[in-house]
ROTORZA-605143 format. One record per residue (C-alpha): residue number from 1; residue in one letter; x, y, z. Coordinates in pm, 1 decimal, padded with zeros to 6 digits, always signed. Example, Ala and Ser with C-alpha at 12.3 -4.5 7.8 and 13.67 -1.06 7.14 Angstrom:
<nodes>
<num: 1	residuo: A	xx: +01230.0	yy: -00450.0	zz: +00780.0>
<num: 2	residuo: S	xx: +01367.0	yy: -00106.0	zz: +00714.0>
</nodes>
This chain:
<nodes>
<num: 1	residuo: M	xx: -00566.5	yy: +01423.8	zz: -00641.8>
<num: 2	residuo: N	xx: -00343.0	yy: +01223.9	zz: -00878.5>
<num: 3	residuo: K	xx: -00117.3	yy: +00933.6	zz: -00784.9>
<num: 4	residuo: S	xx: +00193.2	yy: +01148.5	zz: -00740.6>
<num: 5	residuo: Q	xx: +00010.6	yy: +01388.6	zz: -00512.5>
<num: 6	residuo: I	xx: -00129.5	yy: +01098.5	zz: -00309.0>
<num: 7	residuo: A	xx: +00217.1	yy: +00944.6	zz: -00269.0>
<num: 8	residuo: I	xx: +00366.6	yy: +01275.7	zz: -00150.1>
<num: 9	residuo: F	xx: +00077.0	yy: +01326.7	zz: +00088.3>
<num: 10	residuo: C	xx: +00120.9	yy: +00976.3	zz: +00231.7>
<num: 11	residuo: I	xx: +00491.6	yy: +01029.2	zz: +00296.3>
<num: 12	residuo: W	xx: +00416.4	yy: +01362.4	zz: +00461.9>
<num: 13	residuo: L	xx: +00155.5	yy: +01203.8	zz: +00686.0>
<num: 14	residuo: T	xx: +00380.5	yy: +00917.9	zz: +00790.2>
<num: 15	residuo: L	xx: +00674.6	yy: +01144.7	zz: +00873.1>
<num: 16	residuo: L	xx: +00477.3	yy: +01414.7	zz: +01048.4>
<num: 17	residuo: F	xx: +00231.1	yy: +01193.9	zz: +01234.0>
<num: 18	residuo: P	xx: +00390.9	yy: +00849.1	zz: +01283.3>
<num: 19	residuo: A	xx: +00150.7	yy: +00774.0	zz: +01567.7>
<num: 20	residuo: M	xx: -00134.3	yy: +00781.8	zz: +01318.6>
<num: 21	residuo: V	xx: -00020.8	yy: +00456.8	zz: +01155.3>
<num: 22	residuo: V	xx: -00282.3	yy: +00207.0	zz: +01262.0>
<num: 23	residuo: A	xx: -00135.2	yy: -00081.1	zz: +01461.3>
<num: 24	residuo: A	xx: -00170.3	yy: -00420.6	zz: +01293.7>
<num: 25	residuo: N	xx: -00251.4	yy: -00761.8	zz: +01435.6>
<num: 26	residuo: K	xx: -00423.1	yy: -00629.5	zz: +01748.2>
<num: 27	residuo: P	xx: -00772.3	yy: -00733.8	zz: +01857.2>
<num: 28	residuo: T	xx: -01048.6	yy: -00517.3	zz: +01719.2>
<num: 29	residuo: K	xx: -01222.1	yy: -00339.5	zz: +02006.1>
<num: 30	residuo: S	xx: -01509.9	yy: -00125.4	zz: +01891.0>
<num: 31	residuo: N	xx: -01658.8	yy: +00074.4	zz: +02176.3>
<num: 32	residuo: S	xx: -02000.9	yy: -00049.4	zz: +02070.7>
<num: 33	residuo: R	xx: -01910.9	yy: -00420.5	zz: +02044.0>
<num: 34	residuo: K	xx: -02167.5	yy: -00516.0	zz: +02312.5>
<num: 35	residuo: E	xx: -02436.5	yy: -00370.1	zz: +02088.3>
<num: 36	residuo: W	xx: -02368.1	yy: -00625.3	zz: +01814.3>
<num: 37	residuo: K	xx: -02470.3	yy: -00987.3	zz: +01763.8>
<num: 38	residuo: L	xx: -02269.0	yy: -01205.4	zz: +01524.1>
<num: 39	residuo: I	xx: -02503.9	yy: -01343.4	zz: +01258.2>
<num: 40	residuo: W	xx: -02255.7	yy: -01492.9	zz: +01011.6>
<num: 41	residuo: K	xx: -01884.7	yy: -01550.8	zz: +00978.9>
<num: 42	residuo: E	xx: -01658.2	yy: -01694.0	zz: +00713.4>
<num: 43	residuo: E	xx: -01318.3	yy: -01819.0	zz: +00825.2>
<num: 44	residuo: F	xx: -01226.8	yy: -02014.8	zz: +00510.1>
<num: 45	residuo: K	xx: -01154.7	yy: -02335.3	zz: +00700.4>
<num: 46	residuo: G	xx: -01221.4	yy: -02571.8	zz: +00413.8>
<num: 47	residuo: K	xx: -01035.7	yy: -02636.6	zz: +00091.5>
<num: 48	residuo: K	xx: -01293.6	yy: -02482.7	zz: -00141.0>
<num: 49	residuo: L	xx: -01499.8	yy: -02168.0	zz: -00158.4>
<num: 50	residuo: D	xx: -01839.0	yy: -02211.1	zz: +00011.6>
<num: 51	residuo: T	xx: -02084.7	yy: -02159.3	zz: -00273.3>
<num: 52	residuo: K	xx: -02371.8	yy: -02121.7	zz: -00025.4>
<num: 53	residuo: S	xx: -02217.3	yy: -01790.4	zz: +00076.1>
<num: 54	residuo: W	xx: -02006.4	yy: -01679.9	zz: -00220.9>
<num: 55	residuo: S	xx: -02021.8	yy: -01643.1	zz: -00596.8>
<num: 56	residuo: R	xx: -01717.2	yy: -01586.4	zz: -00812.8>
<num: 57	residuo: Y	xx: -01680.7	yy: -01310.1	zz: -01069.2>
<num: 58	residuo: T	xx: -01565.2	yy: -01498.2	zz: -01375.1>
<num: 59	residuo: Q	xx: -01584.1	yy: -01265.2	zz: -01674.1>
<num: 60	residuo: N	xx: -01529.2	yy: -00912.0	zz: -01797.0>
<num: 61	residuo: G	xx: -01807.0	yy: -00702.0	zz: -01646.2>
<num: 62	residuo: G	xx: -01713.6	yy: -00391.4	zz: -01841.5>
<num: 63	residuo: S	xx: -01609.7	yy: -00176.2	zz: -01543.4>
<num: 64	residuo: D	xx: -01260.0	yy: -00098.4	zz: -01417.0>
<num: 65	residuo: W	xx: -01306.2	yy: -00318.8	zz: -01110.7>
<num: 66	residuo: D	xx: -01413.5	yy: -00634.1	zz: -01296.7>
<num: 67	residuo: R	xx: -01256.2	yy: -00584.9	zz: -01639.4>
<num: 68	residuo: H	xx: -01005.8	yy: -00866.5	zz: -01584.9>
<num: 69	residuo: M	xx: -01213.3	yy: -01106.1	zz: -01373.9>
<num: 70	residuo: S	xx: -01171.0	yy: -01470.3	zz: -01473.3>
<num: 71	residuo: G	xx: -01293.1	yy: -01812.9	zz: -01371.1>
<num: 72	residuo: L	xx: -00942.9	yy: -01957.6	zz: -01374.0>
<num: 73	residuo: D	xx: -00927.5	yy: -02174.3	zz: -01060.8>
<num: 74	residuo: S	xx: -00580.6	yy: -02058.4	zz: -00956.7>
<num: 75	residuo: L	xx: -00709.0	yy: -01701.1	zz: -00910.3>
<num: 76	residuo: C	xx: -00936.5	yy: -01793.7	zz: -00621.1>
<num: 77	residuo: R	xx: -00788.6	yy: -02035.4	zz: -00367.3>
<num: 78	residuo: V	xx: -00873.7	yy: -02136.8	zz: -00012.8>
<num: 79	residuo: E	xx: -00557.2	yy: -02246.8	zz: +00164.6>
<num: 80	residuo: N	xx: -00461.8	yy: -02270.6	zz: +00532.8>
<num: 81	residuo: G	xx: -00766.4	yy: -02081.2	zz: +00650.5>
<num: 82	residuo: V	xx: -00719.5	yy: -01790.7	zz: +00409.7>
<num: 83	residuo: L	xx: -00893.0	yy: -01690.8	zz: +00087.7>
<num: 84	residuo: Q	xx: -00640.1	yy: -01588.8	zz: -00177.1>
<num: 85	residuo: L	xx: -00744.9	yy: -01370.0	zz: -00469.4>
<num: 86	residuo: W	xx: -00476.9	yy: -01327.9	zz: -00734.0>
<num: 87	residuo: G	xx: -00386.4	yy: -01086.1	zz: -01010.4>
<num: 88	residuo: I	xx: -00164.9	yy: -01236.3	zz: -01280.5>
<num: 89	residuo: N	xx: -00035.3	yy: -01198.9	zz: -01632.9>
<num: 90	residuo: T	xx: -00248.4	yy: -01413.7	zz: -01859.5>
<num: 91	residuo: P	xx: -00069.4	yy: -01751.3	zz: -01892.9>
<num: 92	residuo: K	xx: +00075.7	yy: -01832.1	zz: -02233.5>
<num: 93	residuo: G	xx: -00155.2	yy: -02058.9	zz: -02424.2>
<num: 94	residuo: Y	xx: -00459.5	yy: -01975.0	zz: -02210.1>
<num: 95	residuo: N	xx: -00761.4	yy: -01892.3	zz: -02424.1>
<num: 96	residuo: D	xx: -00814.6	yy: -01531.2	zz: -02318.2>
<num: 97	residuo: N	xx: -00704.3	yy: -01224.4	zz: -02512.4>
<num: 98	residuo: R	xx: -00684.9	yy: -00996.3	zz: -02206.8>
<num: 99	residuo: P	xx: -00333.3	yy: -00920.8	zz: -02080.4>
<num: 100	residuo: F	xx: -00420.6	yy: -00971.5	zz: -01712.6>
<num: 101	residuo: L	xx: -00656.8	yy: -01190.4	zz: -01511.5>
<num: 102	residuo: T	xx: -00791.9	yy: -01137.8	zz: -01159.8>
<num: 103	residuo: G	xx: -01001.5	yy: -01312.5	zz: -00896.5>
<num: 104	residuo: G	xx: -01299.9	yy: -01179.7	zz: -00706.8>
<num: 105	residuo: V	xx: -01596.7	yy: -01304.2	zz: -00502.7>
<num: 106	residuo: G	xx: -01924.1	yy: -01157.4	zz: -00377.3>
<num: 107	residuo: S	xx: -02211.4	yy: -01257.2	zz: -00150.5>
<num: 108	residuo: K	xx: -02497.9	yy: -01104.1	zz: -00351.2>
<num: 109	residuo: G	xx: -02824.2	yy: -01291.0	zz: -00293.3>
<num: 110	residuo: L	xx: -02650.6	yy: -01517.4	zz: -00041.2>
<num: 111	residuo: R	xx: -02526.6	yy: -01314.2	zz: +00256.6>
<num: 112	residuo: S	xx: -02622.1	yy: -00956.7	zz: +00338.7>
<num: 113	residuo: V	xx: -02690.7	yy: -00735.1	zz: +00637.9>
<num: 114	residuo: K	xx: -02895.3	yy: -00420.4	zz: +00696.9>
<num: 115	residuo: N	xx: -02796.1	yy: -00154.7	zz: +00949.1>
<num: 116	residuo: G	xx: -02517.1	yy: -00376.6	zz: +01077.7>
<num: 117	residuo: R	xx: -02144.9	yy: -00413.1	zz: +01128.8>
<num: 118	residuo: I	xx: -01913.0	yy: -00577.6	zz: +00876.5>
<num: 119	residuo: E	xx: -01558.9	yy: -00673.0	zz: +00969.6>
<num: 120	residuo: V	xx: -01285.1	yy: -00815.2	zz: +00744.6>
<num: 121	residuo: R	xx: -00927.3	yy: -00909.3	zz: +00830.2>
<num: 122	residuo: A	xx: -00704.6	yy: -00891.9	zz: +00524.1>
<num: 123	residuo: R	xx: -00363.8	yy: -00815.4	zz: +00376.5>
<num: 124	residuo: Y	xx: -00243.3	yy: -00760.6	zz: +00021.7>
<num: 125	residuo: D	xx: +00065.4	yy: -00742.4	zz: -00192.9>
<num: 126	residuo: C	xx: +00174.6	yy: -00421.7	zz: -00360.1>
<num: 127	residuo: G	xx: +00222.1	yy: -00368.7	zz: -00731.6>
<num: 128	residuo: E	xx: +00190.1	yy: -00093.8	zz: -00989.0>
<num: 129	residuo: G	xx: -00172.8	yy: -00103.9	zz: -01102.9>
<num: 130	residuo: F	xx: -00290.7	yy: -00338.3	zz: -00824.4>
<num: 131	residuo: W	xx: -00615.8	yy: -00226.9	zz: -00660.3>
<num: 132	residuo: P	xx: -00746.0	yy: -00471.5	zz: -00393.4>
<num: 133	residuo: A	xx: -01079.3	yy: -00371.4	zz: -00241.7>
<num: 134	residuo: I	xx: -01336.6	yy: -00470.0	zz: +00021.9>
<num: 135	residuo: W	xx: -01672.6	yy: -00307.3	zz: -00044.5>
<num: 136	residuo: L	xx: -02049.0	yy: -00322.2	zz: +00001.6>
<num: 137	residuo: M	xx: -02331.6	yy: -00285.8	zz: -00247.5>
<num: 138	residuo: P	xx: -02712.2	yy: -00295.1	zz: -00200.4>
<num: 139	residuo: D	xx: -02850.8	yy: -00647.8	zz: -00231.3>
<num: 140	residuo: I	xx: -03118.6	yy: -00539.6	zz: -00476.7>
<num: 141	residuo: N	xx: -03118.6	yy: -00458.2	zz: -00846.0>
<num: 142	residuo: I	xx: -03083.1	yy: -00081.1	zz: -00846.6>
<num: 143	residuo: R	xx: -02878.7	yy: +00135.4	zz: -01080.3>
<num: 144	residuo: H	xx: -02551.6	yy: +00261.6	zz: -00937.2>
<num: 145	residuo: P	xx: -02508.6	yy: +00491.6	zz: -00747.3>
<num: 146	residuo: Y	xx: -02868.2	yy: +00526.3	zz: -00631.1>
<num: 147	residuo: G	xx: -02840.2	yy: +00251.4	zz: -00370.1>
<num: 148	residuo: G	xx: -02509.6	yy: +00383.6	zz: -00239.3>
<num: 149	residuo: E	xx: -02172.5	yy: +00209.7	zz: -00211.3>
<num: 150	residuo: I	xx: -01953.5	yy: +00159.2	zz: +00096.1>
<num: 151	residuo: D	xx: -01582.3	yy: +00101.3	zz: +00038.3>
<num: 152	residuo: I	xx: -01444.5	yy: -00051.3	zz: +00358.9>
<num: 153	residuo: M	xx: -01093.9	yy: -00067.2	zz: +00213.5>
<num: 154	residuo: E	xx: -00922.8	yy: +00022.4	zz: -00113.1>
<num: 155	residuo: H	xx: -00548.6	yy: +00019.2	zz: -00169.1>
<num: 156	residuo: L	xx: -00352.7	yy: +00151.6	zz: -00465.9>
<num: 157	residuo: N	xx: -00014.4	yy: +00050.3	zz: -00600.5>
<num: 158	residuo: Y	xx: +00254.7	yy: +00085.9	zz: -00329.5>
<num: 159	residuo: D	xx: +00072.7	yy: +00342.4	zz: -00113.9>
<num: 160	residuo: D	xx: +00116.0	yy: +00349.2	zz: +00262.4>
<num: 161	residuo: I	xx: -00250.7	yy: +00435.5	zz: +00310.5>
<num: 162	residuo: A	xx: -00590.6	yy: +00272.9	zz: +00269.6>
<num: 163	residuo: F	xx: -00899.4	yy: +00456.2	zz: +00147.2>
<num: 164	residuo: Q	xx: -01240.6	yy: +00425.0	zz: +00317.0>
<num: 165	residuo: T	xx: -01532.4	yy: +00586.1	zz: +00132.6>
<num: 166	residuo: A	xx: -01909.6	yy: +00628.5	zz: +00126.9>
<num: 167	residuo: H	xx: -02046.7	yy: +00688.7	zz: -00224.2>
<num: 168	residuo: T	xx: -02394.7	yy: +00831.0	zz: -00286.6>
<num: 169	residuo: P	xx: -02568.3	yy: +01014.0	zz: -00570.9>
<num: 170	residuo: H	xx: -02510.7	yy: +01331.7	zz: -00371.1>
<num: 171	residuo: T	xx: -02133.2	yy: +01283.3	zz: -00349.4>
<num: 172	residuo: L	xx: -02071.8	yy: +01132.6	zz: -00693.9>
<num: 173	residuo: F	xx: -02270.1	yy: +01401.8	zz: -00873.6>
<num: 174	residuo: K	xx: -02108.2	yy: +01669.7	zz: -00653.3>
<num: 175	residuo: H	xx: -02433.0	yy: +01817.1	zz: -00531.9>
<num: 176	residuo: E	xx: -02437.1	yy: +02095.8	zz: -00274.1>
<num: 177	residuo: P	xx: -02397.2	yy: +02125.7	zz: +00014.9>
<num: 178	residuo: S	xx: -02072.2	yy: +01934.4	zz: -00011.2>
<num: 179	residuo: I	xx: -01986.1	yy: +01675.9	zz: +00252.8>
<num: 180	residuo: Q	xx: -01669.6	yy: +01478.7	zz: +00322.0>
<num: 181	residuo: N	xx: -01721.4	yy: +01120.5	zz: +00212.0>
<num: 182	residuo: Y	xx: -01378.1	yy: +00952.9	zz: +00242.3>
<num: 183	residuo: V	xx: -01066.0	yy: +00923.3	zz: +00452.9>
<num: 184	residuo: M	xx: -00707.0	yy: +00817.1	zz: +00380.2>
<num: 185	residuo: V	xx: -00555.9	yy: +00622.9	zz: +00671.3>
<num: 186	residuo: P	xx: -00186.0	yy: +00533.1	zz: +00713.4>
<num: 187	residuo: I	xx: -00143.0	yy: +00155.7	zz: +00758.0>
<num: 188	residuo: D	xx: +00123.8	yy: -00110.0	zz: +00794.5>
<num: 189	residuo: K	xx: +00058.1	yy: -00257.9	zz: +00453.1>
<num: 190	residuo: A	xx: +00283.9	yy: -00561.6	zz: +00510.5>
<num: 191	residuo: Q	xx: +00058.5	yy: -00696.9	zz: +00785.5>
<num: 192	residuo: F	xx: -00296.1	yy: -00822.4	zz: +00821.5>
<num: 193	residuo: N	xx: -00527.3	yy: -00538.0	zz: +00923.9>
<num: 194	residuo: T	xx: -00889.4	yy: -00551.3	zz: +01035.5>
<num: 195	residuo: Y	xx: -01122.1	yy: -00324.0	zz: +00838.6>
<num: 196	residuo: A	xx: -01474.6	yy: -00258.9	zz: +00962.0>
<num: 197	residuo: V	xx: -01779.4	yy: -00041.3	zz: +00907.6>
<num: 198	residuo: E	xx: -02093.0	yy: +00015.0	zz: +01114.9>
<num: 199	residuo: V	xx: -02410.7	yy: +00135.9	zz: +00946.4>
<num: 200	residuo: N	xx: -02724.4	yy: +00272.7	zz: +01109.1>
<num: 201	residuo: N	xx: -03013.3	yy: +00498.5	zz: +01010.2>
<num: 202	residuo: S	xx: -02813.3	yy: +00817.4	zz: +01042.5>
<num: 203	residuo: E	xx: -02439.8	yy: +00742.0	zz: +01025.4>
<num: 204	residuo: I	xx: -02170.8	yy: +00521.4	zz: +00873.3>
<num: 205	residuo: T	xx: -01861.5	yy: +00475.2	zz: +01091.9>
<num: 206	residuo: F	xx: -01536.7	yy: +00326.7	zz: +00960.7>
<num: 207	residuo: Y	xx: -01265.6	yy: +00151.7	zz: +01163.7>
<num: 208	residuo: I	xx: -00920.6	yy: +00005.3	zz: +01110.0>
<num: 209	residuo: N	xx: -00788.2	yy: -00228.8	zz: +01380.1>
<num: 210	residuo: G	xx: -01060.3	yy: -00114.2	zz: +01615.9>
<num: 211	residuo: K	xx: -00981.9	yy: +00255.4	zz: +01584.4>
<num: 212	residuo: K	xx: -01246.0	yy: +00488.0	zz: +01445.4>
<num: 213	residuo: T	xx: -01118.5	yy: +00657.5	zz: +01131.6>
<num: 214	residuo: F	xx: -01415.4	yy: +00848.4	zz: +00990.1>
<num: 215	residuo: S	xx: -01792.8	yy: +00897.7	zz: +00999.0>
<num: 216	residuo: Y	xx: -02027.7	yy: +00986.1	zz: +00716.0>
<num: 217	residuo: K	xx: -02350.5	yy: +01129.7	zz: +00858.0>
<num: 218	residuo: K	xx: -02702.3	yy: +01183.0	zz: +00732.9>
<num: 219	residuo: M	xx: -02772.8	yy: +01549.9	zz: +00681.0>
<num: 220	residuo: E	xx: -03065.5	yy: +01721.8	zz: +00846.5>
<num: 221	residuo: P	xx: -03299.7	yy: +01825.9	zz: +00706.0>
<num: 222	residuo: K	xx: -03300.0	yy: +01524.8	zz: +00472.8>
<num: 223	residuo: I	xx: -03141.9	yy: +01578.4	zz: +00131.1>
<num: 224	residuo: E	xx: -03246.1	yy: +01354.3	zz: -00157.9>
<num: 225	residuo: G	xx: -02976.2	yy: +01099.4	zz: -00244.7>
<num: 226	residuo: Q	xx: -02740.5	yy: +01200.2	zz: +00035.7>
<num: 227	residuo: Y	xx: -02800.6	yy: +00900.7	zz: +00265.8>
<num: 228	residuo: P	xx: -02956.4	yy: +00592.6	zz: +00098.7>
<num: 229	residuo: F	xx: -02794.3	yy: +00348.4	zz: +00340.3>
<num: 230	residuo: N	xx: -03092.4	yy: +00275.9	zz: +00564.8>
<num: 231	residuo: D	xx: -03306.5	yy: +00161.2	zz: +00272.1>
<num: 232	residuo: F	xx: -03130.7	yy: -00164.3	zz: +00176.5>
<num: 233	residuo: A	xx: -02941.7	yy: -00467.8	zz: +00298.7>
<num: 234	residuo: Y	xx: -02582.6	yy: -00478.0	zz: +00169.6>
<num: 235	residuo: Y	xx: -02369.1	yy: -00764.4	zz: +00042.1>
<num: 236	residuo: I	xx: -01990.2	yy: -00775.1	zz: +00029.1>
<num: 237	residuo: I	xx: -01744.1	yy: -00786.2	zz: -00260.2>
<num: 238	residuo: L	xx: -01379.9	yy: -00892.3	zz: -00226.1>
<num: 239	residuo: S	xx: -01186.6	yy: -00807.1	zz: -00540.1>
<num: 240	residuo: A	xx: -00826.7	yy: -00818.3	zz: -00660.0>
<num: 241	residuo: Q	xx: -00846.0	yy: -00554.9	zz: -00930.3>
<num: 242	residuo: L	xx: -00583.2	yy: -00461.5	zz: -01188.5>
<num: 243	residuo: G	xx: -00565.4	yy: -00132.6	zz: -01374.8>
<num: 244	residuo: G	xx: -00816.6	yy: +00141.3	zz: -01432.8>
<num: 245	residuo: S	xx: -00861.2	yy: +00516.6	zz: -01446.0>
<num: 246	residuo: W	xx: -00794.4	yy: +00561.2	zz: -01073.3>
<num: 247	residuo: V	xx: -00514.2	yy: +00315.2	zz: -00998.8>
<num: 248	residuo: G	xx: -00340.8	yy: +00365.1	zz: -01334.7>
<num: 249	residuo: N	xx: -00155.8	yy: +00127.2	zz: -01564.5>
<num: 250	residuo: V	xx: -00035.6	yy: -00218.2	zz: -01462.6>
<num: 251	residuo: N	xx: +00332.5	yy: -00308.0	zz: -01459.2>
<num: 252	residuo: P	xx: +00343.0	yy: -00672.8	zz: -01576.4>
<num: 253	residuo: K	xx: +00678.5	yy: -00715.9	zz: -01399.8>
<num: 254	residuo: D	xx: +00505.8	yy: -00663.9	zz: -01062.7>
<num: 255	residuo: L	xx: +00277.1	yy: -00963.9	zz: -01116.1>
<num: 256	residuo: P	xx: +00163.5	yy: -01197.1	zz: -00973.4>
<num: 257	residuo: V	xx: +00007.4	yy: -01023.5	zz: -00673.2>
<num: 258	residuo: K	xx: -00247.8	yy: -01146.8	zz: -00425.4>
<num: 259	residuo: M	xx: -00501.8	yy: -01033.1	zz: -00170.0>
<num: 260	residuo: E	xx: -00553.3	yy: -01254.7	zz: +00137.3>
<num: 261	residuo: I	xx: -00868.3	yy: -01259.0	zz: +00351.6>
<num: 262	residuo: D	xx: -00850.9	yy: -01423.0	zz: +00692.9>
<num: 263	residuo: Y	xx: -01216.9	yy: -01378.9	zz: +00785.0>
<num: 264	residuo: V	xx: -01540.5	yy: -01193.1	zz: +00713.7>
<num: 265	residuo: K	xx: -01798.4	yy: -01126.6	zz: +00987.5>
<num: 266	residuo: F	xx: -02148.9	yy: -00982.9	zz: +00974.0>
<num: 267	residuo: Y	xx: -02318.4	yy: -00843.3	zz: +01285.5>
<num: 268	residuo: E	xx: -02664.5	yy: -00706.5	zz: +01358.4>
<num: 269	residuo: R	xx: -02753.9	yy: -00466.5	zz: +01638.5>
<num: 270	residuo: R	xx: -02892.0	yy: -00642.7	zz: +01945.9>
</nodes>
């Protein structure tokens, strides 16, 4: 589905099913909340990024998501209890030949959780070519996609939806039998929304503002590469991405843009 088709689909969803738009700024109430114990939270109360929990992405990693990552301090700010990750046009005179620069952080080797619940409250600006994301990767050195990938939230351009996706070798290589691995959920993009995922040995369940949006389940009998998620602990990545084959070209006139994260919480099952 290309960007034009996605935009038309989003408008159709919003007009036909307005009640599906997930309410913002309401407490998250997972039905299974009593099953979870909070093991770590980040509320960005200080003035600097906590380096005991986070590492910054500071250079071109060669992939669409980190092609414009930079260590420029203004791209990663902690202000008024919120982490701000920015996407900007490269400042004149700054020693970097890339046209755009972005901020991103990850908790690899510092904070991770296995078979747990991860919850993030965030909002983001809109812009042509802006691709903010909240996602999980296995906290072990394993070649992608063999450890799986869990995208708690991805947003494109000016869309009125957020994507939530489970990637595996089975889905990325389009092996049979096919299985649904993503959902597009209408959101109020101007507000903070709470994005969450719960992972166990047989199912991944996604939520937005406490409402279940989608489940990706382990197939029975077991199929190689279809459900790697009970094998590893997962760390989180927060990234303000610009441009790429999926989101499309960047409009420099839409910059700067930012992604704001109010909190991140990790839970384990009691």
